[in-house]
PLY file of the C-alpha trace (Angstrom):
ply
format ascii 1.0
element vertex 208
property float x
property float y
property float z
element edge 207
property int vertex1
property int vertex2
end_header
-5.96 -1.80 28.02
-3.09 -4.30 27.97
-4.08 -7.70 29.31
-1.60 -10.40 30.29
-2.71 -13.98 30.87
-0.27 -16.63 32.06
-0.96 -20.32 31.64
2.17 -22.09 32.75
4.84 -21.22 30.21
2.32 -19.67 27.81
1.93 -15.90 28.11
-0.82 -14.22 26.09
-0.76 -10.44 25.71
-3.94 -8.81 24.39
-4.26 -5.24 23.18
-7.70 -4.37 24.53
-8.81 -0.99 23.26
-11.16 -2.06 20.47
-13.17 1.16 20.47
-9.98 2.95 19.33
-8.80 0.20 16.95
-6.30 -0.86 19.64
-4.24 2.25 18.94
-1.40 2.57 21.41
-0.71 5.30 23.93
2.65 5.92 25.55
1.44 4.22 28.71
0.36 1.14 26.75
3.70 0.98 24.92
5.59 1.26 28.20
3.51 -1.56 29.66
4.07 -3.75 26.60
7.83 -3.14 26.77
7.91 -4.01 30.47
6.00 -7.24 29.84
8.35 -8.24 27.03
11.40 -7.42 29.13
10.08 -9.62 31.95
9.03 -12.52 29.71
12.33 -14.39 29.72
10.69 -17.14 31.77
7.87 -17.53 29.23
8.31 -20.48 26.92
5.86 -18.97 24.44
4.60 -15.40 24.13
1.49 -14.72 22.02
0.50 -11.20 21.00
-3.07 -10.54 19.85
-5.80 -7.93 19.96
-9.42 -7.58 21.02
-12.04 -6.82 18.40
-11.48 -6.75 14.65
-8.20 -4.78 14.47
-4.83 -5.87 15.85
-3.60 -2.29 16.17
-3.81 0.93 14.19
-0.42 1.98 15.56
0.04 5.13 17.62
-2.98 6.83 19.13
-3.65 9.99 17.10
-3.34 12.44 19.99
-0.30 10.66 21.38
1.30 10.62 17.91
0.83 14.38 17.63
2.53 14.70 21.01
5.59 12.80 19.76
4.78 9.14 20.33
5.22 8.32 16.63
8.98 8.79 16.98
9.35 7.51 20.55
12.17 5.05 21.31
9.56 2.96 23.12
8.66 1.24 19.83
12.23 0.07 19.31
12.54 -0.89 22.97
9.45 -3.08 22.63
10.40 -4.81 19.40
13.97 -5.33 20.63
12.73 -6.95 23.83
10.46 -9.31 21.87
13.24 -10.24 19.44
15.59 -11.02 22.33
13.28 -13.52 24.03
14.60 -17.10 24.08
11.13 -18.63 23.77
8.81 -18.81 20.77
6.94 -15.60 19.97
3.73 -15.60 17.94
1.76 -12.66 16.57
-1.87 -13.73 16.25
-3.32 -10.97 14.11
-7.05 -10.73 14.74
-7.20 -7.95 12.13
-5.23 -5.15 10.52
-1.76 -4.22 11.79
-0.62 -0.73 10.85
2.20 1.71 11.43
4.46 1.34 14.42
2.45 -1.63 15.68
4.08 -3.64 12.90
7.36 -3.47 14.81
6.24 -5.94 17.46
4.72 -8.15 14.76
7.94 -8.20 12.72
9.93 -9.03 15.87
7.91 -12.21 16.47
9.04 -15.64 15.28
5.69 -16.56 13.72
2.77 -14.55 12.37
-0.73 -15.89 11.81
-3.61 -13.73 10.65
-7.32 -13.73 9.92
-8.24 -13.44 6.20
-9.61 -9.91 6.64
-6.34 -8.52 8.02
-4.32 -5.89 6.17
-0.76 -4.74 6.72
0.58 -1.26 6.04
3.18 1.15 7.40
2.56 4.74 6.19
5.43 6.47 7.98
6.92 8.16 4.92
3.55 9.66 3.99
3.32 11.05 7.52
6.85 12.46 7.41
8.46 9.99 9.83
11.16 7.38 9.58
10.30 3.80 10.55
11.80 2.51 13.75
15.43 1.49 13.11
15.00 -2.30 13.21
11.72 -2.54 11.33
12.96 -2.25 7.71
15.68 -4.84 8.29
13.29 -7.29 9.92
10.76 -6.80 7.14
13.41 -7.22 4.45
14.59 -10.46 6.09
11.07 -11.80 5.63
9.99 -10.43 2.25
13.11 -8.98 0.61
14.28 -5.40 0.05
12.10 -4.61 -2.98
8.87 -5.68 -1.32
9.91 -3.81 1.82
10.23 -0.68 -0.30
6.82 -1.49 -1.78
5.34 -1.21 1.71
7.46 1.58 3.18
7.95 3.76 0.09
5.22 2.62 -2.29
2.59 2.98 0.41
1.00 -0.36 -0.41
-1.55 -1.97 1.85
-1.06 -5.70 1.74
-4.09 -7.94 1.99
-3.77 -11.03 4.14
-3.40 -13.11 0.98
-0.61 -10.88 -0.33
1.13 -10.91 3.05
0.98 -14.71 3.04
2.33 -14.93 -0.51
5.15 -12.52 0.35
6.10 -14.41 3.52
5.15 -11.61 5.90
2.44 -13.87 7.36
2.96 -17.60 7.85
-0.62 -18.85 7.90
-4.17 -17.55 7.44
-6.69 -18.71 10.04
-10.41 -18.10 10.43
-11.17 -15.77 13.37
-12.80 -18.43 15.51
-9.72 -20.66 15.21
-7.04 -17.97 15.66
-6.13 -18.56 19.29
-6.54 -22.34 19.07
-4.07 -22.27 16.18
-1.64 -20.15 18.20
-1.85 -22.63 21.08
-1.33 -25.55 18.70
1.78 -23.89 17.29
2.99 -23.34 20.85
2.45 -26.92 22.00
5.77 -28.48 21.01
7.79 -25.59 22.43
5.82 -25.67 25.67
6.56 -29.40 25.99
10.26 -29.10 25.13
13.22 -28.48 27.41
13.52 -24.65 27.40
17.26 -24.73 26.70
16.72 -26.97 23.65
13.96 -24.71 22.30
16.14 -21.64 22.83
19.08 -23.29 21.08
16.94 -24.23 18.06
15.59 -20.68 17.87
19.13 -19.32 17.93
20.15 -21.67 15.12
17.19 -20.52 13.01
18.10 -16.88 13.53
21.68 -17.65 12.52
20.55 -19.33 9.30
18.29 -16.40 8.43
21.07 -13.90 9.11
23.56 -15.80 6.92
20.97 -16.24 4.17
0 1
1 2
2 3
3 4
4 5
5 6
6 7
7 8
8 9
9 10
10 11
11 12
12 13
13 14
14 15
15 16
16 17
17 18
18 19
19 20
20 21
21 22
22 23
23 24
24 25
25 26
26 27
27 28
28 29
29 30
30 31
31 32
32 33
33 34
34 35
35 36
36 37
37 38
38 39
39 40
40 41
41 42
42 43
43 44
44 45
45 46
46 47
47 48
48 49
49 50
50 51
51 52
52 53
53 54
54 55
55 56
56 57
57 58
58 59
59 60
60 61
61 62
62 63
63 64
64 65
65 66
66 67
67 68
68 69
69 70
70 71
71 72
72 73
73 74
74 75
75 76
76 77
77 78
78 79
79 80
80 81
81 82
82 83
83 84
84 85
85 86
86 87
87 88
88 89
89 90
90 91
91 92
92 93
93 94
94 95
95 96
96 97
97 98
98 99
99 100
100 101
101 102
102 103
103 104
104 105
105 106
106 107
107 108
108 109
109 110
110 111
111 112
112 113
113 114
114 115
115 116
116 117
117 118
118 119
119 120
120 121
121 122
122 123
123 124
124 125
125 126
126 127
127 128
128 129
129 130
130 131
131 132
132 133
133 134
134 135
135 136
136 137
137 138
138 139
139 140
140 141
141 142
142 143
143 144
144 145
145 146
146 147
147 148
148 149
149 150
150 151
151 152
152 153
153 154
154 155
155 156
156 157
157 158
158 159
159 160
160 161
161 162
162 163
163 164
164 165
165 166
166 167
167 168
168 169
169 170
170 171
171 172
172 173
173 174
174 175
175 176
176 177
177 178
178 179
179 180
180 181
181 182
182 183
183 184
184 185
185 186
186 187
187 188
188 189
189 190
190 191
191 192
192 193
193 194
194 195
195 196
196 197
197 198
198 199
199 200
200 201
201 202
202 203
203 204
204 205
205 206
206 207
């Protein structure tokens, strides 16, 4: 249900459970975290999904069993954020709930026009994972973060683009080609130079 393809320095991770809207079980989360933790050698990591939904978040049965508040979500997003290479979320459709954590942890986010973004944790009686509000606020500001987390708003792809939560809208048939095009310069660069530029960008964002 989690597929990893390696093409030189390009690693592509695909959530492949389309019949369940790519909802995540504990086993899938563990596997994703292990991949991210082992991806230090990857120059570019692309996250995407099979079908028409990126991920609906936690699998319903698993959520009822406690997965919604599992530290695995934070472990996964933290591992992605710590990678020295470029990370790209290629949203083939809607990203919801805890699945947004890995999306927010990526350096770049591209999405198909039909995608929606929402994070209904408060409505469900849960807190978001610790790093998610801060990462979202760094992208779209505190008020718009509250709009999503407390106002319960579902952002269309166009709204997410206007807010800065998504960097580019791409037609479905061009999604992965666009991700590879965005990866090209980093794949061709000296890894230490790419990592240093990424660190400088993070520093600027943090100071801003």
